[in-house]
Each structure stands twice: as C-alpha cells, then as structure tokens.
C-alpha atoms as an extended CHARMM CRD file, in Angstrom:
* protein
*
       147  EXT
         1         1  UNK       CA              0.0000000000        0.0000000000        0.0000000000  PROA      1               0.0000000000
         2         2  UNK       CA              1.1780000000        3.5100000000       -0.7100000000  PROA      2               0.0000000000
         3         3  UNK       CA             -0.0370000000        6.7990000000        0.6580000000  PROA      3               0.0000000000
         4         4  UNK       CA             -1.2670000000        8.9940000000       -2.1960000000  PROA      4               0.0000000000
         5         5  UNK       CA             -2.0120000000       12.6910000000       -2.1720000000  PROA      5               0.0000000000
         6         6  UNK       CA             -5.7720000000       13.2350000000       -1.9500000000  PROA      6               0.0000000000
         7         7  UNK       CA             -6.1730000000       15.3660000000       -5.0800000000  PROA      7               0.0000000000
         8         8  UNK       CA             -3.5770000000       13.4250000000       -7.0150000000  PROA      8               0.0000000000
         9         9  UNK       CA             -3.1700000000        9.6930000000       -7.4010000000  PROA      9               0.0000000000
        10        10  UNK       CA              0.6240000000        9.9950000000       -7.3920000000  PROA      10              0.0000000000
        11        11  UNK       CA              2.3050000000        8.3870000000       -4.4110000000  PROA      11              0.0000000000
        12        12  UNK       CA              3.5040000000       10.7250000000       -1.7080000000  PROA      12              0.0000000000
        13        13  UNK       CA              7.2960000000       11.0870000000       -1.6280000000  PROA      13              0.0000000000
        14        14  UNK       CA              8.7340000000       11.4210000000        1.8520000000  PROA      14              0.0000000000
        15        15  UNK       CA             11.9160000000       13.3260000000        2.6330000000  PROA      15              0.0000000000
        16        16  UNK       CA             13.3620000000       12.2980000000        5.9780000000  PROA      16              0.0000000000
        17        17  UNK       CA             15.8040000000       14.9460000000        7.2030000000  PROA      17              0.0000000000
        18        18  UNK       CA             17.6860000000       13.1580000000        9.9770000000  PROA      18              0.0000000000
        19        19  UNK       CA             21.3720000000       13.0220000000       10.8560000000  PROA      19              0.0000000000
        20        20  UNK       CA             21.1120000000       10.0420000000       13.2390000000  PROA      20              0.0000000000
        21        21  UNK       CA             21.4410000000        6.7070000000       11.3990000000  PROA      21              0.0000000000
        22        22  UNK       CA             19.5810000000        4.7660000000       14.1130000000  PROA      22              0.0000000000
        23        23  UNK       CA             16.5960000000        7.1160000000       14.1090000000  PROA      23              0.0000000000
        24        24  UNK       CA             16.4870000000        7.1120000000       10.3080000000  PROA      24              0.0000000000
        25        25  UNK       CA             16.4660000000        3.3000000000       10.2370000000  PROA      25              0.0000000000
        26        26  UNK       CA             13.7080000000        3.2300000000       12.8730000000  PROA      26              0.0000000000
        27        27  UNK       CA             11.4510000000        5.4640000000       10.7640000000  PROA      27              0.0000000000
        28        28  UNK       CA             12.1060000000        3.3990000000        7.6390000000  PROA      28              0.0000000000
        29        29  UNK       CA             11.4240000000        0.1320000000        9.5130000000  PROA      29              0.0000000000
        30        30  UNK       CA              8.1420000000        1.5220000000       10.8530000000  PROA      30              0.0000000000
        31        31  UNK       CA              6.9690000000        2.3480000000        7.3230000000  PROA      31              0.0000000000
        32        32  UNK       CA              7.9180000000       -1.1650000000        6.1880000000  PROA      32              0.0000000000
        33        33  UNK       CA              6.2100000000       -2.7470000000        9.1920000000  PROA      33              0.0000000000
        34        34  UNK       CA              3.0190000000       -0.8350000000        8.3990000000  PROA      34              0.0000000000
        35        35  UNK       CA              3.3730000000       -2.0740000000        4.7930000000  PROA      35              0.0000000000
        36        36  UNK       CA              3.5390000000        1.4560000000        3.4430000000  PROA      36              0.0000000000
        37        37  UNK       CA              5.7430000000        1.4270000000        0.3770000000  PROA      37              0.0000000000
        38        38  UNK       CA              6.0910000000        5.1440000000       -0.2530000000  PROA      38              0.0000000000
        39        39  UNK       CA              9.5090000000        6.2700000000       -1.3890000000  PROA      39              0.0000000000
        40        40  UNK       CA             11.5830000000        7.6470000000        1.4880000000  PROA      40              0.0000000000
        41        41  UNK       CA             14.5820000000        9.7720000000        0.5970000000  PROA      41              0.0000000000
        42        42  UNK       CA             16.9730000000       10.7570000000        3.3610000000  PROA      42              0.0000000000
        43        43  UNK       CA             18.9710000000       13.9310000000        3.8420000000  PROA      43              0.0000000000
        44        44  UNK       CA             21.4070000000       14.2740000000        6.7440000000  PROA      44              0.0000000000
        45        45  UNK       CA             20.9120000000       18.0230000000        7.2540000000  PROA      45              0.0000000000
        46        46  UNK       CA             18.9750000000       21.0380000000        6.0080000000  PROA      46              0.0000000000
        47        47  UNK       CA             21.4560000000       21.9450000000        3.2880000000  PROA      47              0.0000000000
        48        48  UNK       CA             21.2250000000       18.5030000000        1.6970000000  PROA      48              0.0000000000
        49        49  UNK       CA             17.4240000000       18.6050000000        2.0620000000  PROA      49              0.0000000000
        50        50  UNK       CA             17.2400000000       21.8900000000        0.1440000000  PROA      50              0.0000000000
        51        51  UNK       CA             19.4410000000       20.4330000000       -2.5870000000  PROA      51              0.0000000000
        52        52  UNK       CA             17.0570000000       17.4750000000       -2.8960000000  PROA      52              0.0000000000
        53        53  UNK       CA             13.9480000000       19.6690000000       -2.8800000000  PROA      53              0.0000000000
        54        54  UNK       CA             15.3930000000       22.0290000000       -5.4830000000  PROA      54              0.0000000000
        55        55  UNK       CA             17.3320000000       19.4750000000       -7.5360000000  PROA      55              0.0000000000
        56        56  UNK       CA             20.5890000000       21.3720000000       -7.0770000000  PROA      56              0.0000000000
        57        57  UNK       CA             24.2580000000       20.5010000000       -6.4440000000  PROA      57              0.0000000000
        58        58  UNK       CA             23.9850000000       17.2050000000       -8.2820000000  PROA      58              0.0000000000
        59        59  UNK       CA             20.9490000000       15.9390000000       -6.3310000000  PROA      59              0.0000000000
        60        60  UNK       CA             17.8850000000       14.6250000000       -8.1110000000  PROA      60              0.0000000000
        61        61  UNK       CA             14.8020000000       16.7110000000       -7.4090000000  PROA      61              0.0000000000
        62        62  UNK       CA             12.2380000000       15.0190000000       -5.1740000000  PROA      62              0.0000000000
        63        63  UNK       CA              9.0270000000       14.7090000000       -7.2250000000  PROA      63              0.0000000000
        64        64  UNK       CA              5.7630000000       16.1670000000       -5.9570000000  PROA      64              0.0000000000
        65        65  UNK       CA              3.7130000000       15.4980000000       -3.9990000000  PROA      65              0.0000000000
        66        66  UNK       CA              6.1040000000       15.3630000000       -1.0900000000  PROA      66              0.0000000000
        67        67  UNK       CA              6.1900000000       15.6690000000        2.6620000000  PROA      67              0.0000000000
        68        68  UNK       CA              9.0480000000       16.2380000000        5.0900000000  PROA      68              0.0000000000
        69        69  UNK       CA              9.8600000000       14.6490000000        8.4240000000  PROA      69              0.0000000000
        70        70  UNK       CA             12.4990000000       16.9420000000        9.9270000000  PROA      70              0.0000000000
        71        71  UNK       CA             14.7390000000       16.6120000000       12.9610000000  PROA      71              0.0000000000
        72        72  UNK       CA             15.6840000000       19.8740000000       14.6720000000  PROA      72              0.0000000000
        73        73  UNK       CA             19.1850000000       19.1610000000       15.9600000000  PROA      73              0.0000000000
        74        74  UNK       CA             21.4330000000       18.6550000000       12.9340000000  PROA      74              0.0000000000
        75        75  UNK       CA             24.8000000000       19.9830000000       11.7810000000  PROA      75              0.0000000000
        76        76  UNK       CA             25.2720000000       22.7420000000        9.1760000000  PROA      76              0.0000000000
        77        77  UNK       CA             21.5710000000       23.7190000000        8.9480000000  PROA      77              0.0000000000
        78        78  UNK       CA             19.1470000000       22.6210000000       11.6530000000  PROA      78              0.0000000000
        79        79  UNK       CA             15.4800000000       21.8060000000       11.1640000000  PROA      79              0.0000000000
        80        80  UNK       CA             14.1340000000       25.2110000000       12.1970000000  PROA      80              0.0000000000
        81        81  UNK       CA             16.5290000000       26.9530000000        9.7970000000  PROA      81              0.0000000000
        82        82  UNK       CA             15.4740000000       24.5360000000        7.0380000000  PROA      82              0.0000000000
        83        83  UNK       CA             11.7630000000       25.1750000000        7.5100000000  PROA      83              0.0000000000
        84        84  UNK       CA             12.3500000000       28.9420000000        7.7180000000  PROA      84              0.0000000000
        85        85  UNK       CA             14.2780000000       28.8420000000        4.4310000000  PROA      85              0.0000000000
        86        86  UNK       CA             11.5160000000       26.7710000000        2.8140000000  PROA      86              0.0000000000
        87        87  UNK       CA              8.8050000000       29.1840000000        3.9500000000  PROA      87              0.0000000000
        88        88  UNK       CA             10.7310000000       32.0330000000        2.2930000000  PROA      88              0.0000000000
        89        89  UNK       CA             10.9510000000       30.1210000000       -1.0290000000  PROA      89              0.0000000000
        90        90  UNK       CA              7.8700000000       30.5090000000       -3.2670000000  PROA      90              0.0000000000
        91        91  UNK       CA              8.3560000000       26.9900000000       -4.6680000000  PROA      91              0.0000000000
        92        92  UNK       CA              8.7430000000       25.2710000000       -1.2870000000  PROA      92              0.0000000000
        93        93  UNK       CA              6.6730000000       27.3550000000        1.1340000000  PROA      93              0.0000000000
        94        94  UNK       CA              3.6270000000       25.0800000000        1.0510000000  PROA      94              0.0000000000
        95        95  UNK       CA              5.5230000000       21.8420000000        1.6290000000  PROA      95              0.0000000000
        96        96  UNK       CA              3.8490000000       19.8210000000        4.3670000000  PROA      96              0.0000000000
        97        97  UNK       CA              6.3990000000       19.4550000000        7.1400000000  PROA      97              0.0000000000
        98        98  UNK       CA              6.3770000000       17.5740000000       10.4190000000  PROA      98              0.0000000000
        99        99  UNK       CA              9.0610000000       18.1070000000       13.0440000000  PROA      99              0.0000000000
       100       100  UNK       CA             10.3030000000       14.8140000000       14.4940000000  PROA      100             0.0000000000
       101       101  UNK       CA             12.7100000000       15.5180000000       17.3440000000  PROA      101             0.0000000000
       102       102  UNK       CA             13.9590000000       14.8080000000       20.8470000000  PROA      102             0.0000000000
       103       103  UNK       CA             13.6980000000       18.4980000000       21.7820000000  PROA      103             0.0000000000
       104       104  UNK       CA             11.0380000000       19.2290000000       24.3860000000  PROA      104             0.0000000000
       105       105  UNK       CA             12.0240000000       22.9010000000       24.5520000000  PROA      105             0.0000000000
       106       106  UNK       CA              9.0810000000       25.2830000000       24.3370000000  PROA      106             0.0000000000
       107       107  UNK       CA             11.2520000000       27.6500000000       22.2920000000  PROA      107             0.0000000000
       108       108  UNK       CA             11.6650000000       24.9770000000       19.6050000000  PROA      108             0.0000000000
       109       109  UNK       CA              7.9450000000       24.1640000000       19.5960000000  PROA      109             0.0000000000
       110       110  UNK       CA              7.0040000000       27.8310000000       19.2540000000  PROA      110             0.0000000000
       111       111  UNK       CA              9.5870000000       28.4000000000       16.5180000000  PROA      111             0.0000000000
       112       112  UNK       CA              8.2960000000       25.3680000000       14.5910000000  PROA      112             0.0000000000
       113       113  UNK       CA              4.6240000000       26.2980000000       14.8330000000  PROA      113             0.0000000000
       114       114  UNK       CA              5.4450000000       29.9220000000       13.9450000000  PROA      114             0.0000000000
       115       115  UNK       CA              6.6980000000       28.4240000000       10.6630000000  PROA      115             0.0000000000
       116       116  UNK       CA              3.3870000000       26.5970000000       10.1310000000  PROA      116             0.0000000000
       117       117  UNK       CA              4.5660000000       23.0130000000       10.5550000000  PROA      117             0.0000000000
       118       118  UNK       CA              1.8400000000       20.3810000000       10.3230000000  PROA      118             0.0000000000
       119       119  UNK       CA              2.9110000000       18.8610000000       13.6330000000  PROA      119             0.0000000000
       120       120  UNK       CA              5.6410000000       18.6720000000       16.2580000000  PROA      120             0.0000000000
       121       121  UNK       CA              6.2860000000       15.0880000000       17.3020000000  PROA      121             0.0000000000
       122       122  UNK       CA              8.6400000000       13.9570000000       20.0380000000  PROA      122             0.0000000000
       123       123  UNK       CA             10.6100000000       10.8680000000       19.0790000000  PROA      123             0.0000000000
       124       124  UNK       CA             10.0940000000        9.5010000000       22.5740000000  PROA      124             0.0000000000
       125       125  UNK       CA              6.2890000000        9.6230000000       22.1740000000  PROA      125             0.0000000000
       126       126  UNK       CA              6.0750000000        8.6590000000       18.5110000000  PROA      126             0.0000000000
       127       127  UNK       CA              5.9780000000        5.0090000000       19.5140000000  PROA      127             0.0000000000
       128       128  UNK       CA              8.6880000000        2.4860000000       20.2640000000  PROA      128             0.0000000000
       129       129  UNK       CA              9.2310000000        1.8400000000       16.5710000000  PROA      129             0.0000000000
       130       130  UNK       CA              7.6170000000        5.0030000000       15.1700000000  PROA      130             0.0000000000
       131       131  UNK       CA              4.4860000000        3.0740000000       14.1960000000  PROA      131             0.0000000000
       132       132  UNK       CA              2.2880000000        5.8260000000       15.6290000000  PROA      132             0.0000000000
       133       133  UNK       CA              4.0800000000        8.3130000000       13.3770000000  PROA      133             0.0000000000
       134       134  UNK       CA              3.4340000000        6.1720000000       10.3180000000  PROA      134             0.0000000000
       135       135  UNK       CA             -0.2570000000        5.8910000000       11.2030000000  PROA      135             0.0000000000
       136       136  UNK       CA             -0.4270000000        9.6720000000       11.6980000000  PROA      136             0.0000000000
       137       137  UNK       CA              1.1230000000       10.3360000000        8.2910000000  PROA      137             0.0000000000
       138       138  UNK       CA             -1.1840000000        7.8210000000        6.6350000000  PROA      138             0.0000000000
       139       139  UNK       CA             -4.2890000000        9.3260000000        8.2960000000  PROA      139             0.0000000000
       140       140  UNK       CA             -3.1820000000       12.8870000000        7.5160000000  PROA      140             0.0000000000
       141       141  UNK       CA             -2.9390000000       12.2360000000        3.7830000000  PROA      141             0.0000000000
       142       142  UNK       CA             -6.2420000000       10.3930000000        3.7040000000  PROA      142             0.0000000000
       143       143  UNK       CA             -8.2470000000       13.2830000000        5.1830000000  PROA      143             0.0000000000
       144       144  UNK       CA             -6.6060000000       16.5670000000        4.1330000000  PROA      144             0.0000000000
       145       145  UNK       CA             -7.2850000000       18.4380000000        0.9200000000  PROA      145             0.0000000000
       146       146  UNK       CA             -4.4370000000       20.3330000000       -0.6580000000  PROA      146             0.0000000000
       147       147  UNK       CA             -4.5700000000       23.1210000000       -3.2340000000  PROA      147             0.0000000000
C-alpha cells in the first residue's frame, strides 16, 4: 500500500531529514512494518534537504507530492533553519512538514509552529518503533485536501 495525495493519485514522496542513522532506520522500519511502500529519501541536514527539494548541487529533485519529516538538531543547517528557508521560497513554502525531534524545549515548539509546521512530534512519544508516526502520516494524507 502507498499513501497517495488526496487530489492526485501519485504516491507521496517522503523526505526524511535526519542526521542520526539509528533514528532514520527506525522510521524506515516503521513504514515497512506498516506495509507502506512510499519512497523515502533521506537527507542528513537542512542543506542537503534543500538540494534534494530544489534538484541542485547534483541531487535529483524530489518529485511532488512530497512531505518532510524533519529533525531539529542537525549539523550545518538545523530543522528550524530549514523550515524557515523553505517558507521564504515561493516553490517550497507550502511543503507539508512535520518536526520529528527529541527536543522538548518550548522555544523549539514555538519556533516550529510559527513556521506553520503540520505537527511537532517527540521521538520519545512517537511510539517504540515510530508506528504511531506512520499511522499519523497515513491518516493525515487520507483526510486533508491540498490546493
């Protein structure tokens, strides 16, 4: 089964922006366990994510529709900086983005929601193997309508 965008039958492409190999594997395993076969592309920081979203610096452009799962604490460009840069880019500003992080800091939550993220999810509460996150993503795309 694949998650498809509501208005478009194309499968949803997921960009996981995560510098921790263990966390990245856990998210990918959860999608496999839930039998969701959507493509998951990984970037290790915000700079690489922008290259993938824009198709620059030798990276293939991630096809639409797409959604991001973004960690906050990363080298070079953190998740908040990434989302801020995306919101300032006319081609990327509407990208559906979830923050997936260990940060419980109110400052990070406020900064993320000020940038209109779709959700702020703590890794510790996303489920032992991120299965709750996968179910959330699946449900989100089944009920929302996008322009």
